[in-house]
VEXPA-463235 format. One record per residue: residue number from 0; x, y, z of N, C-alpha, C in turn. Coordinates in steps of 0.2 Angstrom, whole numbers, plus 5000, padded with zeros to 4 digits. Example, Ala and Ser with C-alpha at 12.3 -4.5 7.8 and 13.67 -1.06 7.14 Angstrom:
<bapas>
bapa num: 0	n.X: 5066	n.Y: 4972	n.Z: 5039	ca.X: 5062	ca.Y: 4978	ca.Z: 5039	c.X: 5066	c.Y: 4984	c.Z: 5039
bapa num: 1	n.X: 5064	n.Y: 4989	n.Z: 5035	ca.X: 5068	ca.Y: 4995	ca.Z: 5036	c.X: 5064	c.Y: 5000	c.Z: 5039
</bapas>
This chain:
<bapas>
bapa num: 0	n.X: 5284	n.Y: 5356	n.Z: 5858	ca.X: 5288	ca.Y: 5352	ca.Z: 5853	c.X: 5296	c.Y: 5352	c.Z: 5855
bapa num: 1	n.X: 5299	n.Y: 5346	n.Z: 5856	ca.X: 5304	ca.Y: 5346	ca.Z: 5858	c.X: 5310	c.Y: 5348	c.Z: 5852
bapa num: 2	n.X: 5316	n.Y: 5350	n.Z: 5855	ca.X: 5321	ca.Y: 5353	ca.Z: 5850	c.X: 5325	c.Y: 5347	c.Z: 5848
bapa num: 3	n.X: 5328	n.Y: 5347	n.Z: 5842	ca.X: 5333	ca.Y: 5341	ca.Z: 5840	c.X: 5340	c.Y: 5344	c.Z: 5840
bapa num: 4	n.X: 5345	n.Y: 5341	n.Z: 5842	ca.X: 5352	ca.Y: 5342	ca.Z: 5843	c.X: 5355	c.Y: 5347	c.Z: 5837
bapa num: 5	n.X: 5352	n.Y: 5346	n.Z: 5830	ca.X: 5355	ca.Y: 5351	ca.Z: 5825	c.X: 5353	c.Y: 5358	c.Z: 5827
bapa num: 6	n.X: 5346	n.Y: 5358	n.Z: 5828	ca.X: 5344	ca.Y: 5364	ca.Z: 5829	c.X: 5347	c.Y: 5369	c.Z: 5835
bapa num: 7	n.X: 5349	n.Y: 5365	n.Z: 5841	ca.X: 5353	ca.Y: 5367	ca.Z: 5846	c.X: 5360	c.Y: 5370	c.Z: 5844
bapa num: 8	n.X: 5363	n.Y: 5366	n.Z: 5840	ca.X: 5368	ca.Y: 5368	ca.Z: 5837	c.X: 5369	c.Y: 5374	c.Z: 5833
bapa num: 9	n.X: 5363	n.Y: 5374	n.Z: 5828	ca.X: 5362	ca.Y: 5380	ca.Z: 5823	c.X: 5362	c.Y: 5386	c.Z: 5828
bapa num: 10	n.X: 5358	n.Y: 5386	n.Z: 5833	ca.X: 5357	ca.Y: 5392	ca.Z: 5836	c.X: 5363	c.Y: 5395	c.Z: 5840
bapa num: 11	n.X: 5367	n.Y: 5389	n.Z: 5843	ca.X: 5374	ca.Y: 5391	ca.Z: 5846	c.X: 5378	c.Y: 5395	c.Z: 5841
bapa num: 12	n.X: 5379	n.Y: 5391	n.Z: 5835	ca.X: 5384	ca.Y: 5393	ca.Z: 5830	c.X: 5382	c.Y: 5400	c.Z: 5827
bapa num: 13	n.X: 5375	n.Y: 5401	n.Z: 5826	ca.X: 5373	ca.Y: 5408	ca.Z: 5824	c.X: 5375	c.Y: 5414	c.Z: 5829
bapa num: 14	n.X: 5375	n.Y: 5412	n.Z: 5835	ca.X: 5377	ca.Y: 5417	ca.Z: 5840	c.X: 5385	c.Y: 5417	c.Z: 5841
bapa num: 15	n.X: 5388	n.Y: 5412	n.Z: 5840	ca.X: 5395	ca.Y: 5411	ca.Z: 5841	c.X: 5398	c.Y: 5407	c.Z: 5835
bapa num: 16	n.X: 5399	n.Y: 5410	n.Z: 5830	ca.X: 5402	ca.Y: 5408	ca.Z: 5824	c.X: 5408	c.Y: 5403	c.Z: 5824
bapa num: 17	n.X: 5413	n.Y: 5404	n.Z: 5828	ca.X: 5419	ca.Y: 5401	ca.Z: 5829	c.X: 5418	c.Y: 5395	c.Z: 5833
bapa num: 18	n.X: 5412	n.Y: 5394	n.Z: 5836	ca.X: 5411	ca.Y: 5389	ca.Z: 5842	c.X: 5412	c.Y: 5382	c.Z: 5838
bapa num: 19	n.X: 5417	n.Y: 5377	n.Z: 5843	ca.X: 5415	ca.Y: 5371	ca.Z: 5842	c.X: 5409	c.Y: 5367	c.Z: 5846
bapa num: 20	n.X: 5405	n.Y: 5364	n.Z: 5843	ca.X: 5400	ca.Y: 5362	ca.Z: 5848	c.X: 5398	c.Y: 5355	c.Z: 5847
bapa num: 21	n.X: 5397	n.Y: 5351	n.Z: 5852	ca.X: 5396	ca.Y: 5345	ca.Z: 5853	c.X: 5388	c.Y: 5344	c.Z: 5857
bapa num: 22	n.X: 5383	n.Y: 5340	n.Z: 5854	ca.X: 5378	ca.Y: 5340	ca.Z: 5857	c.X: 5376	c.Y: 5332	c.Z: 5857
bapa num: 23	n.X: 5374	n.Y: 5330	n.Z: 5864	ca.X: 5372	ca.Y: 5323	ca.Z: 5865	c.X: 5365	c.Y: 5323	c.Z: 5868
bapa num: 24	n.X: 5361	n.Y: 5318	n.Z: 5865	ca.X: 5354	ca.Y: 5318	ca.Z: 5868	c.X: 5355	c.Y: 5313	c.Z: 5874
bapa num: 25	n.X: 5354	n.Y: 5315	n.Z: 5879	ca.X: 5356	ca.Y: 5310	ca.Z: 5885	c.X: 5351	c.Y: 5305	c.Z: 5886
bapa num: 26	n.X: 5344	n.Y: 5305	n.Z: 5885	ca.X: 5338	ca.Y: 5300	ca.Z: 5885	c.X: 5336	c.Y: 5298	c.Z: 5880
bapa num: 27	n.X: 5337	n.Y: 5301	n.Z: 5873	ca.X: 5334	ca.Y: 5299	ca.Z: 5867	c.X: 5327	c.Y: 5301	c.Z: 5867
bapa num: 28	n.X: 5326	n.Y: 5307	n.Z: 5871	ca.X: 5319	ca.Y: 5310	ca.Z: 5870	c.X: 5318	c.Y: 5316	c.Z: 5868
bapa num: 29	n.X: 5324	n.Y: 5319	n.Z: 5866	ca.X: 5324	ca.Y: 5326	ca.Z: 5863	c.X: 5322	c.Y: 5332	c.Z: 5867
bapa num: 30	n.X: 5323	n.Y: 5330	n.Z: 5875	ca.X: 5321	ca.Y: 5335	ca.Z: 5880	c.X: 5327	c.Y: 5336	c.Z: 5885
bapa num: 31	n.X: 5332	n.Y: 5331	n.Z: 5884	ca.X: 5338	ca.Y: 5332	ca.Z: 5889	c.X: 5344	c.Y: 5330	c.Z: 5885
bapa num: 32	n.X: 5348	n.Y: 5336	n.Z: 5885	ca.X: 5354	ca.Y: 5336	ca.Z: 5881	c.X: 5360	c.Y: 5338	c.Z: 5886
bapa num: 33	n.X: 5366	n.Y: 5336	n.Z: 5883	ca.X: 5371	ca.Y: 5338	ca.Z: 5886	c.X: 5376	c.Y: 5342	c.Z: 5880
bapa num: 34	n.X: 5378	n.Y: 5347	n.Z: 5881	ca.X: 5382	ca.Y: 5351	ca.Z: 5876	c.X: 5389	c.Y: 5353	c.Z: 5879
bapa num: 35	n.X: 5393	n.Y: 5353	n.Z: 5874	ca.X: 5400	ca.Y: 5355	ca.Z: 5875	c.X: 5402	c.Y: 5361	c.Z: 5870
bapa num: 36	n.X: 5404	n.Y: 5366	n.Z: 5873	ca.X: 5404	ca.Y: 5372	ca.Z: 5867	c.X: 5411	c.Y: 5376	c.Z: 5870
bapa num: 37	n.X: 5416	n.Y: 5376	n.Z: 5864	ca.X: 5422	ca.Y: 5379	ca.Z: 5864	c.X: 5422	c.Y: 5385	c.Z: 5860
bapa num: 38	n.X: 5424	n.Y: 5392	n.Z: 5862	ca.X: 5423	ca.Y: 5397	ca.Z: 5858	c.X: 5428	c.Y: 5402	c.Z: 5861
bapa num: 39	n.X: 5431	n.Y: 5406	n.Z: 5856	ca.X: 5436	ca.Y: 5411	ca.Z: 5858	c.X: 5433	c.Y: 5416	c.Z: 5861
bapa num: 40	n.X: 5425	n.Y: 5417	n.Z: 5860	ca.X: 5422	ca.Y: 5423	ca.Z: 5863	c.X: 5421	c.Y: 5422	c.Z: 5870
bapa num: 41	n.X: 5423	n.Y: 5417	n.Z: 5873	ca.X: 5422	ca.Y: 5415	ca.Z: 5880	c.X: 5428	c.Y: 5419	c.Z: 5884
bapa num: 42	n.X: 5434	n.Y: 5420	n.Z: 5880	ca.X: 5439	ca.Y: 5423	ca.Z: 5883	c.X: 5438	c.Y: 5429	c.Z: 5888
bapa num: 43	n.X: 5440	n.Y: 5428	n.Z: 5895	ca.X: 5439	ca.Y: 5433	ca.Z: 5899	c.X: 5433	c.Y: 5433	c.Z: 5902
bapa num: 44	n.X: 5429	n.Y: 5428	n.Z: 5901	ca.X: 5422	ca.Y: 5428	ca.Z: 5904	c.X: 5422	c.Y: 5423	c.Z: 5909
bapa num: 45	n.X: 5418	n.Y: 5424	n.Z: 5915	ca.X: 5418	ca.Y: 5419	ca.Z: 5920	c.X: 5413	c.Y: 5413	c.Z: 5917
bapa num: 46	n.X: 5413	n.Y: 5407	n.Z: 5920	ca.X: 5411	ca.Y: 5401	ca.Z: 5918	c.X: 5403	c.Y: 5403	c.Z: 5918
bapa num: 47	n.X: 5400	n.Y: 5407	n.Z: 5923	ca.X: 5393	ca.Y: 5409	ca.Z: 5923	c.X: 5392	c.Y: 5414	c.Z: 5917
bapa num: 48	n.X: 5396	n.Y: 5418	n.Z: 5915	ca.X: 5395	ca.Y: 5422	ca.Z: 5909	c.X: 5395	c.Y: 5418	c.Z: 5903
bapa num: 49	n.X: 5399	n.Y: 5413	n.Z: 5902	ca.X: 5399	ca.Y: 5409	ca.Z: 5896	c.X: 5393	c.Y: 5406	c.Z: 5896
bapa num: 50	n.X: 5390	n.Y: 5403	n.Z: 5901	ca.X: 5384	ca.Y: 5399	ca.Z: 5901	c.X: 5378	c.Y: 5403	c.Z: 5899
bapa num: 51	n.X: 5378	n.Y: 5410	n.Z: 5902	ca.X: 5373	ca.Y: 5415	ca.Z: 5899	c.X: 5373	c.Y: 5417	c.Z: 5892
bapa num: 52	n.X: 5379	n.Y: 5417	n.Z: 5889	ca.X: 5380	ca.Y: 5417	ca.Z: 5882	c.X: 5377	c.Y: 5411	c.Z: 5878
bapa num: 53	n.X: 5378	n.Y: 5406	n.Z: 5880	ca.X: 5374	ca.Y: 5400	ca.Z: 5876	c.X: 5368	c.Y: 5400	c.Z: 5878
bapa num: 54	n.X: 5365	n.Y: 5402	n.Z: 5883	ca.X: 5357	ca.Y: 5403	ca.Z: 5885	c.X: 5355	c.Y: 5408	c.Z: 5881
bapa num: 55	n.X: 5358	n.Y: 5415	n.Z: 5880	ca.X: 5355	ca.Y: 5419	ca.Z: 5875	c.X: 5354	c.Y: 5417	c.Z: 5868
bapa num: 56	n.X: 5359	n.Y: 5413	n.Z: 5866	ca.X: 5360	ca.Y: 5410	ca.Z: 5859	c.X: 5354	c.Y: 5405	c.Z: 5857
bapa num: 57	n.X: 5352	n.Y: 5403	n.Z: 5863	ca.X: 5345	ca.Y: 5399	ca.Z: 5862	c.X: 5339	c.Y: 5402	c.Z: 5862
bapa num: 58	n.X: 5339	n.Y: 5409	n.Z: 5863	ca.X: 5333	ca.Y: 5413	ca.Z: 5862	c.X: 5326	c.Y: 5412	c.Z: 5866
bapa num: 59	n.X: 5328	n.Y: 5411	n.Z: 5873	ca.X: 5322	ca.Y: 5410	ca.Z: 5876	c.X: 5319	c.Y: 5402	c.Z: 5876
bapa num: 60	n.X: 5322	n.Y: 5398	n.Z: 5872	ca.X: 5320	ca.Y: 5391	ca.Z: 5872	c.X: 5321	c.Y: 5386	c.Z: 5878
bapa num: 61	n.X: 5326	n.Y: 5388	n.Z: 5881	ca.X: 5328	ca.Y: 5385	ca.Z: 5887	c.X: 5322	c.Y: 5385	c.Z: 5893
bapa num: 62	n.X: 5320	n.Y: 5379	n.Z: 5895	ca.X: 5314	ca.Y: 5378	ca.Z: 5898	c.X: 5307	c.Y: 5378	c.Z: 5895
bapa num: 63	n.X: 5308	n.Y: 5379	n.Z: 5888	ca.X: 5302	ca.Y: 5378	ca.Z: 5884	c.X: 5303	c.Y: 5372	c.Z: 5879
bapa num: 64	n.X: 5305	n.Y: 5373	n.Z: 5873	ca.X: 5305	ca.Y: 5368	ca.Z: 5868	c.X: 5311	c.Y: 5363	c.Z: 5871
bapa num: 65	n.X: 5316	n.Y: 5366	n.Z: 5875	ca.X: 5322	ca.Y: 5363	ca.Z: 5878	c.X: 5321	c.Y: 5363	c.Z: 5885
bapa num: 66	n.X: 5319	n.Y: 5357	n.Z: 5888	ca.X: 5318	ca.Y: 5355	ca.Z: 5895	c.X: 5325	c.Y: 5356	c.Z: 5899
bapa num: 67	n.X: 5331	n.Y: 5352	n.Z: 5897	ca.X: 5336	ca.Y: 5352	ca.Z: 5901	c.X: 5342	c.Y: 5351	c.Z: 5896
bapa num: 68	n.X: 5348	n.Y: 5356	n.Z: 5899	ca.X: 5354	ca.Y: 5356	ca.Z: 5895	c.X: 5360	c.Y: 5357	c.Z: 5900
bapa num: 69	n.X: 5363	n.Y: 5350	n.Z: 5900	ca.X: 5370	ca.Y: 5350	ca.Z: 5905	c.X: 5375	c.Y: 5354	c.Z: 5901
bapa num: 70	n.X: 5378	n.Y: 5358	n.Z: 5903	ca.X: 5382	ca.Y: 5363	ca.Z: 5899	c.X: 5389	c.Y: 5363	c.Z: 5901
bapa num: 71	n.X: 5394	n.Y: 5363	n.Z: 5896	ca.X: 5401	ca.Y: 5363	ca.Z: 5898	c.X: 5403	c.Y: 5368	c.Z: 5892
bapa num: 72	n.X: 5408	n.Y: 5373	n.Z: 5895	ca.X: 5410	ca.Y: 5377	ca.Z: 5890	c.X: 5417	c.Y: 5378	c.Z: 5891
bapa num: 73	n.X: 5421	n.Y: 5381	n.Z: 5886	ca.X: 5428	ca.Y: 5381	ca.Z: 5888	c.X: 5431	c.Y: 5388	c.Z: 5882
bapa num: 74	n.X: 5436	n.Y: 5390	n.Z: 5884	ca.X: 5439	ca.Y: 5395	ca.Z: 5879	c.X: 5443	c.Y: 5392	c.Z: 5874
bapa num: 75	n.X: 5442	n.Y: 5393	n.Z: 5868	ca.X: 5446	ca.Y: 5390	ca.Z: 5862	c.X: 5453	c.Y: 5391	c.Z: 5862
bapa num: 76	n.X: 5458	n.Y: 5387	n.Z: 5861	ca.X: 5465	ca.Y: 5387	ca.Z: 5863	c.X: 5469	c.Y: 5393	c.Z: 5859
bapa num: 77	n.X: 5466	n.Y: 5396	n.Z: 5853	ca.X: 5469	ca.Y: 5401	ca.Z: 5850	c.X: 5467	c.Y: 5408	c.Z: 5853
bapa num: 78	n.X: 5462	n.Y: 5408	n.Z: 5857	ca.X: 5460	ca.Y: 5415	ca.Z: 5861	c.X: 5465	c.Y: 5418	c.Z: 5864
</bapas>
């Protein structure tokens, strides 16, 4: 069963409470999303580490309920 955008946002915010999260359903099918995540927790982390933090927040759903996620991350301005 596909995930909806609000579920993805909830998982990310549970793991990164300060995160600003924007989720866009790319095809309207609930399987292909783009996410923009901005968090102070990313400070000092490489882009790969930032993405890994987001994937961890999804608790193994990437590749299962969530088929594709185009991910952009950045460090919050106040970090």
